[in-house]
Each structure stands twice: as structure tokens, then as C-alpha cells.
C-alpha positions in Angstrom: 120.3 134.5 154.4 117.9 136.3 152.3 119.2 134.6 149.2 118.7 131.2 151.0 115.1 132.1 151.7 114.4 133.6 148.1 116.0 130.4 146.7 113.6 128.1 149.0 110.8 130.1 148.0 111.6 129.6 144.3 112.0 125.9 144.7 108.6 125.8 146.7 106.9 127.6 143.8 108.4 125.2 141.4 107.0 122.4 143.6 103.8 124.0 143.8 103.4 124.4 140.0 104.6 120.9 139.3 103.9 118.5 142.0 100.9 120.2 143.7 98.9 121.1 140.5 99.4 117.5 139.2 98.1 116.1 142.5 95.0 118.6 142.2 94.3 117.7 138.6 94.4 114.0 139.4 92.1 114.4 142.4 89.8 116.5 140.3 89.4 114.0 137.8 88.9 111.3 140.6 86.3 113.5 142.3 84.3 113.8 139.0 84.5 109.8 138.6 83.6 109.2 142.1 80.5 111.9 142.3 78.9 110.2 139.3 78.8 106.9 141.3 77.8 108.5 144.4 75.1 110.8 142.9 73.7 107.5 141.1 73.6 105.7 144.5 71.9 108.6 146.2 69.4 109.1 143.7 68.4 105.4 144.3 68.3 106.2 148.1 65.9 109.1 147.7 63.4 107.2 145.6 63.2 104.8 148.6 63.4 107.4 151.4 62.7 111.0 150.1 63.9 112.3 153.5 67.5 111.7 152.4 67.9 114.0 149.6 71.1 114.2 148.0 73.0 117.7 148.5 75.9 116.6 146.3 76.1 119.4 143.9 78.7 120.9 141.7 79.2 124.8 142.1 82.1 126.3 140.1 83.6 123.0 139.3 83.8 122.2 143.1 81.5 119.7 144.6 79.6 121.2 147.8 79.9 118.6 150.5 82.9 116.8 149.4 85.9 116.4 151.6 89.3 115.1 150.3 90.8 112.8 153.1 93.7 111.4 150.7 93.9 110.9 147.0 92.1 107.7 147.2 89.6 108.6 150.1 86.8 110.9 150.3 83.8 111.8 152.4 80.5 113.3 151.2 78.6 115.2 153.7 74.8 114.6 153.1 72.7 117.5 154.6 69.6 116.5 156.2 66.6 118.8 156.3 64.7 120.0 159.3 66.5 119.9 162.6 63.8 122.5 163.9 62.2 120.9 167.1 65.7 120.0 168.6 67.9 121.8 170.9 71.7 121.8 170.4 73.6 120.6 173.8 77.2 120.5 174.0 78.1 120.4 177.7 81.9 119.2 177.2 81.2 115.8 178.8 82.0 114.3 175.0 84.8 116.0 173.6 84.2 116.8 169.9 80.5 115.8 170.2 77.1 117.2 170.9 73.6 115.9 171.2 70.3 117.0 169.7 67.3 116.9 172.3 63.7 117.7 171.8 62.9 121.1 172.8 59.8 119.9 174.2 58.3 116.3 174.5 54.9 117.3 172.9 56.8 118.0 169.7 57.9 114.6 169.2 55.4 113.7 166.6 56.1 117.1 164.7 59.8 115.8 163.9 60.4 114.7 160.5 62.9 112.1 162.1 60.3 110.9 164.7 61.3 107.1 164.6 65.0 108.0 165.4 64.3 109.7 168.6 65.4 108.0 171.8 63.0 107.2 174.9 64.8 110.3 176.6 64.2 112.7 173.7 67.5 112.6 171.9 67.9 112.4 168.1 70.3 109.5 167.6 73.0 109.9 165.2 73.6 106.2 165.3 69.8 105.1 164.4 69.7 107.6 161.6 73.0 106.3 160.2 71.9 102.6 160.6 68.7 103.2 158.6 70.8 105.2 156.0 73.3 102.2 155.9 70.5 99.8 154.9 69.0 102.1 152.3 72.5 102.7 150.8 73.3 99.0 150.6 70.0 98.3 148.6 70.6 101.2 146.4 74.3 99.9 145.5 72.5 96.7 144.3 70.0 98.5 142.1 72.0 101.6 140.9 73.6 101.5 137.1 77.1 101.3 138.7 76.5 98.2 140.6 79.5 96.4 139.0 81.9 98.9 140.2 80.7 99.8 143.7 80.3 97.8 146.8 79.7 98.4 150.6 82.6 98.4 152.8 81.6 95.7 155.4 82.5 95.6 159.3 81.9 99.2 159.9 79.0 101.3 161.3 80.0 103.9 159.0 78.3 104.1 155.4 81.4 103.5 153.1 81.5 102.7 149.4 84.5 101.2 147.6 84.5 102.4 144.0 86.5 100.5 141.4 88.5 98.6 143.9 90.6 102.0 144.2 88.6 104.5 145.9 86.7 104.7 149.3 84.0 107.1 149.9 82.1 107.7 153.2 78.8 109.1 153.1 77.9 110.9 156.2 74.3 112.3 157.3 74.6 115.8 158.8 73.0 118.9 159.9 74.1 122.2 159.0 73.8 124.8 162.1 74.1 128.3 161.3 73.7 131.5 163.7 74.8 129.6 166.6 78.5 128.6 167.9 79.2 125.8 170.3 79.9 126.3 173.9 82.8 123.8 173.7 84.5 126.3 170.9 83.7 129.4 173.1 87.5 130.1 173.9 87.8 131.0 170.3 89.3 133.4 169.5 91.7 133.7 172.3 91.6 137.3 173.7 95.4 138.0 173.5 95.8 136.9 169.8 94.9 139.5 167.2 94.3 137.0 164.4 91.8 136.8 162.6 90.3 140.0 163.7 86.7 140.9 164.8 85.2 141.1 161.4 86.5 137.7 160.2 85.6 136.0 163.5 82.0 137.5 163.1 81.9 135.8 159.4 83.3 132.5 160.7 80.7 132.4 163.5 77.9 133.2 161.3 79.2 130.3 158.9 78.5 128.0 161.7 79.3 124.2 161.8 78.0 120.9 160.8 76.7 117.8 163.1 78.0 114.7 161.5 76.5 111.1 162.1 79.7 109.2 162.4 82.0 107.5 165.0 83.6 110.0 167.3 87.2 110.1 168.2 86.5 110.4 171.9 84.1 107.5 172.0 86.3 105.0 170.2 85.7 101.7 172.3 82.5 103.0 173.8 80.2 102.9 170.9 77.6 100.6 172.4 76.5 103.0 175.0 73.8 105.6 174.6 76.7 108.1 174.1 76.7 106.7 170.5 73.6 108.8 169.8 76.0 111.9 169.8 76.7 113.8 166.7 80.3 114.8 165.9 81.2 118.7 165.5 82.7 119.8 162.2 83.8 123.0 161.1 85.0 122.8 157.4 83.6 125.9 156.1 84.8 128.0 159.1 88.4 126.6 158.6 88.4 127.2 154.7 87.2 130.9 155.3 90.0 131.5 157.7 92.5 130.2 155.2 91.5 132.4 152.3 94.0 135.3 152.3 97.8 135.3 151.4 99.8 132.1 150.8 97.8 130.1 153.4 96.0 127.9 150.6 99.3 127.3 148.7 100.9 126.4 151.8 98.2 123.9 152.7 98.3 122.4 149.2 102.3 122.0 149.6 101.7 120.2 152.8 99.1 118.0 151.6 101.4 117.0 148.7 104.3 116.3 151.0 102.1 114.1 153.2 100.6 112.0 150.4 104.1 111.4 148.9 106.0 110.9 152.1 104.1 110.4 155.2 101.5 107.9 154.2 102.8 105.4 157.0 101.6 102.1 158.4 98.8 102.8 161.1 97.9 106.0 159.3 99.2 108.5 161.9 98.7 111.5 159.6 96.2 112.9 157.4 95.5 116.1 155.6 93.3 117.4 158.3 96.3 117.4 160.9 98.0 119.5 158.3 95.2 122.1 158.1 95.0 122.2 161.9 98.7 123.1 162.1 98.3 125.8 159.5 95.5 127.4 161.5 97.7 127.4 164.7 100.7 128.9 162.4 98.1 131.8 161.5 97.7 132.5 165.1 101.4 132.5 165.6 102.1 134.9 162.7 98.9 137.0 162.8 100.2 139.9 160.5 99.1 139.5 156.8 102.6 140.5 155.9 103.6 137.3 157.3 101.9 135.5 154.7 103.4 137.3 151.8 104.6 134.8 149.0 108.2 135.7 150.1 107.5 134.1 153.6 106.2 130.8 152.2 109.4 128.9 153.1 109.4 130.2 156.8 105.6 129.4 157.3 106.3 125.9 156.0 109.3 125.2 158.0 107.4 126.4 161.3 104.4 124.1 160.6 106.6 121.0 159.9 108.7 121.6 163.2 105.4 122.2 165.1 104.2 118.8 163.5 107.5 117.1 164.9 106.7 118.5 168.3 103.1 117.4 168.3 103.9 113.9 167.2 106.8 113.6 169.8 104.4 114.7 172.5 101.6 112.4 171.0 99.2 115.3 171.1 97.5 117.5 168.4 94.7 119.5 169.8 91.7 120.4 167.4 91.8 124.1 166.4 88.3 124.9 167.6 88.0 122.3 170.3 91.1 122.1 172.1 90.0 119.3 174.5 89.7 117.1 171.5 92.9 115.3 170.5 93.3 114.4 167.1 95.9 111.9 167.7 93.7 109.9 170.0 93.8 106.2 169.3 96.8 106.6 167.1 99.4 103.7 167.8 102.4 105.3 169.5 104.7 103.5 167.1 103.2 105.1 164.2 103.4 108.7 165.7 107.1 107.9 166.4 107.7 106.8 162.9 105.8 109.8 161.6 108.0 112.2 163.6 111.2 110.7 162.3 110.2 110.8 158.7 108.9 114.5 159.3 112.3 115.4 160.8 114.0 114.0 157.8 111.8 115.7 155.3 112.2 119.2 157.2 115.8 118.8 157.6 116.1 117.9 153.7 114.1 121.1 152.9 115.9 123.4 155.2 119.4 122.4 154.3 119.0 121.8 150.8 116.0 123.6 148.9 116.8 121.9 145.7 115.9 118.5 147.2 112.3 119.7 146.6 112.9 118.6 142.9 113.1 114.9 144.3 110.6 114.8 147.0 
């Protein structure tokens, strides 16, 4: 048994050093290329409208605010200034979303974003995005990369297609630090020892982002006033939780397996599903020794089996916001196909570690 485990860990490390590192290097190269274009577009936007200041900056060869959705799809979070005069309200009526309401009607004129405030005093995510989309469309025509970049049509999101190969979504957002959403108040569960009080305090201080984008739970209802709502996002908090042990290596292997074998019609699975299931696996195995290099095979198998279970039940709850289902709106047939393919993958890895050479 121990020999089989050791063999699997050896093969996974080999897979990580060959496949995962190659993927990482290719993505890093793409990000540099994509960020040059996006920075140029955002520079043009800033000239037209100084309230939209580019926050895309390179720190330790990583771009702050850049999320990799898949090797050809990216999201850039553009942090806006001055959320000041608004109260953050998440009463749970819109899973995964919150609204920003004027703290005092008399402060309307003091807001940097005055023309995007609705009659009832809400700062409209949709109105800000709509204005930003117009600015980006104009910037794309003026920027020095105009031959290789164009706007993606038929969406309320701000998306660029670059060199006909890559899609980048640029999402206006506010950073919220020092508060924690009521809809995530159940975290951490009192009976679960991970991640421990010190790490919890760090994560909560890190806060979360409010993004102006279409919300999972509102698909189909976007025309209503609810589309003024902002989407909650916890990228920094999640990354902080995955720092120790072999967690990041495990995530890298999961992402590589997904890119190579689970990129299916109907796009049932993305890398965020993998990250979410890894966080749940951390709760199931709370001891740091469970995340030693020698346990990599066990953790990976556990996550793949949990993924199959979620796909079969057609439900994958968000880690911090359990009322939000990350499979909402995905076609059932696509989830079924993904369950079968994940099962084939898991069985292959479990029964024959050497199969990783071909995966």
C-alpha cells in the first residue's frame, strides 16, 4: 500500500515538473503579452475618464488583479477609488451578491460616482459597467494595439478578444477590507479546526472584492433593478488559505488535468471549481501533516472523488457563500459528461500511476 502511494506521489511530482510547469510558463508568457495590450487600452480609458485608473501592476513578476480562468481566458479586476459614502448591504436575498447604498441621502453629491447612483440611493454596478464599456470601446479604436484587439459583442460584460486567441474580461471593482460579509458569517464552521483562529483573523482582515459583473444567481433576471447589485469575490482570502503544505501544488495539478481533459462542451468545469473543492478538502483534512508532500496522491484522489459527487448531484456550493451554487445554469448533460470523464480520469490515476505520463 505504502509502495503504491509512494509510486503515485513520484508520478505526480514528475507530472508537476513536466506538465504543470510547462503550462505555468506558457500562461506566464501569455499574461505578459495580454497585459501589454490591456494596459495600453486602460491608459486610453484613463485619459478620457480619470476615475477609471488602471490598477494592473506587476509585483514580483505577478500581475496584481489578474485571474487566470483558463489558458486562453483571463479576468483583470480594475479597482475603483472612493467607496466612502456607501454602506455595504448583503441581506442574503441575492446569493453571491450585495448592494452599495448611500449612507445618507444628503451625501449623494459628495460621491465620486454621483451619476451612477439610482433614485433609491444604490450605486449601480450595471450603470458603472455600461459607462466603462463605452470608454473601453473608444479606447480600443485609439490604442496602439488596435489591429490585434477588439471588443466582444453581445454581452454586458467588458470583454476583449486579443489576437483572435485570448479573451480578457475587465471588471470594475471595489476592494472591501476590515469588514466581512454577513452572507459568509458561517465561516469558519465552529466544529472544524482548520484553518485556526490566527489564519481566520488574517483572512477576514484581507477582506473581499465587489465586482461589477453578471451574477450567477441573477441569470435571466438582469433587466430588473437587481442588476444594480455587485458580485462578491474572495480571491485574496482563498489564496491566503492555500499557502502552506502541498496545497498549491495540488491545485496546479488539478488545473492542468482540467485544461487537458475536462474542457468540455457547455463548459461545465472551470479552475474555480477546482480551487473550491481544494478548500473543502482542507477542512476534511485539517492537520498540516495531511498536506505533506507524501499525502499528495491521497488529497488529489479525494478531490477528484468529491468532484464526481458534486457533478452527479449537480451542485457545487461556493466555499464562503454556501447558498451560492457554482453549477447554477450549467446544462445537466454537460455536468453528466464531466462526471463520466472525471471518473475515467480518477480511475486511471488510482489504478495505474504511470498513466500520468500520458495524461
